[in-house]
C-alpha positions in Angstrom: -11.6 -11.0 27.4 -15.3 -10.5 28.1 -17.8 -9.7 25.8 -18.1 -6.0 27.4 -14.3 -5.5 27.2 -14.5 -6.9 23.5 -17.4 -4.3 22.6 -15.4 -1.3 24.5 -12.4 -2.3 22.7 -14.0 -2.1 19.1 -15.7 1.2 20.2 -12.5 2.8 21.6 -10.3 1.7 18.3 -13.4 3.1 16.1 -13.4 6.3 17.9 -9.5 6.7 17.7 -9.9 6.0 13.9 -12.3 8.3 13.3 -10.7 11.1 15.3 -7.3 10.3 13.4 -9.1 10.8 10.2 -10.9 14.0 11.1 -7.9 15.7 12.8 -6.4 16.9 9.6 -9.8 18.5 8.6 -10.2 20.3 11.8 -6.5 21.5 12.0 -6.7 23.0 8.3 -10.0 24.3 8.2 -8.7 27.5 6.4 -6.4 25.5 3.9 -3.2 23.8 4.4 0.0 25.3 4.4 2.4 25.1 1.4 4.7 22.5 3.1 1.7 20.3 3.8 0.4 20.1 0.3 4.1 19.5 -0.6 4.0 16.4 1.5 0.5 15.4 0.3 2.0 15.4 -3.4 5.4 13.7 -2.7 4.6 11.1 0.3 2.8 8.6 -1.7 5.2 8.0 -4.4 7.8 7.9 -1.9 5.9 5.5 0.3 5.3 3.3 -2.9 8.8 3.3 -3.6 10.0 2.1 -0.1 7.1 -0.6 -0.4 8.6 -1.9 -3.3 12.2 -2.0 -1.6 11.1 -3.8 1.5 9.1 -6.3 -0.5 12.2 -7.0 -2.9 14.6 -7.1 0.2 14.5 -11.0 0.4 14.6 -12.0 -3.3 17.0 -14.3 -4.0 18.2 -14.1 -7.8 20.1 -17.4 -7.3 17.1 -19.4 -6.5 14.8 -21.3 -8.9 12.5 -18.4 -10.1 15.5 -16.0 -10.3 13.3 -13.2 -9.4 11.2 -13.5 -12.4 7.8 -13.5 -10.5 8.7 -10.5 -8.9 10.0 -8.6 -11.7 6.8 -9.5 -13.8 4.6 -8.3 -11.1 6.5 -4.9 -10.8 6.3 -4.4 -14.6 2.7 -5.3 -14.6 2.1 -3.1 -11.5 3.8 -0.2 -13.5 2.0 -0.9 -16.8 -1.3 -1.0 -15.3 -0.6 2.6 -13.5 0.7 4.0 -16.7 -2.3 2.9 -18.5 -5.1 3.6 -15.9 -3.4 6.3 -13.7 -5.1 4.5 -10.7 -2.7 3.1 -8.0 -5.3 0.7 -6.4 -6.0 -1.1 -9.5 -2.4 -1.0 -10.6 -1.4 -2.7 -7.1 -4.4 -5.2 -7.3 -3.5 -6.4 -10.5 0.3 -6.8 -9.9 -0.3 -8.5 -6.7 -3.0 -11.0 -8.4 -0.5 -11.5 -11.2 2.3 -12.2 -8.9 0.4 -14.5 -6.8 -0.7 -16.5 -9.9 2.8 -16.8 -11.1 4.2 -17.9 -7.7 1.4 -20.5 -6.8 0.9 -22.0 -10.3 3.9 -21.4 -12.7 6.9 -21.2 -10.6 5.4 -23.6 -7.8 
């Protein structure tokens, strides 16, 4: 890929990202319909639940760690969320704790 093609690719990807982010605001200038507000309320939790199921799909409870690092990470994530009410800090804390357990404790 030539430098010109690389620049063009980055510019097109950037423009598409800006358009995708701005489109909902342009489409719902006068306020979102009730079903869109409902989806905005329920989808974050549903996506988070789906992410947990996806991450746990290959956990082998019969292996050496018996799923302990995963369970501890989930418990810490839930605890930090209940304490701080901030999803980002909860996910970061749970992920960091899980990585420490997997790489240092259960290595």
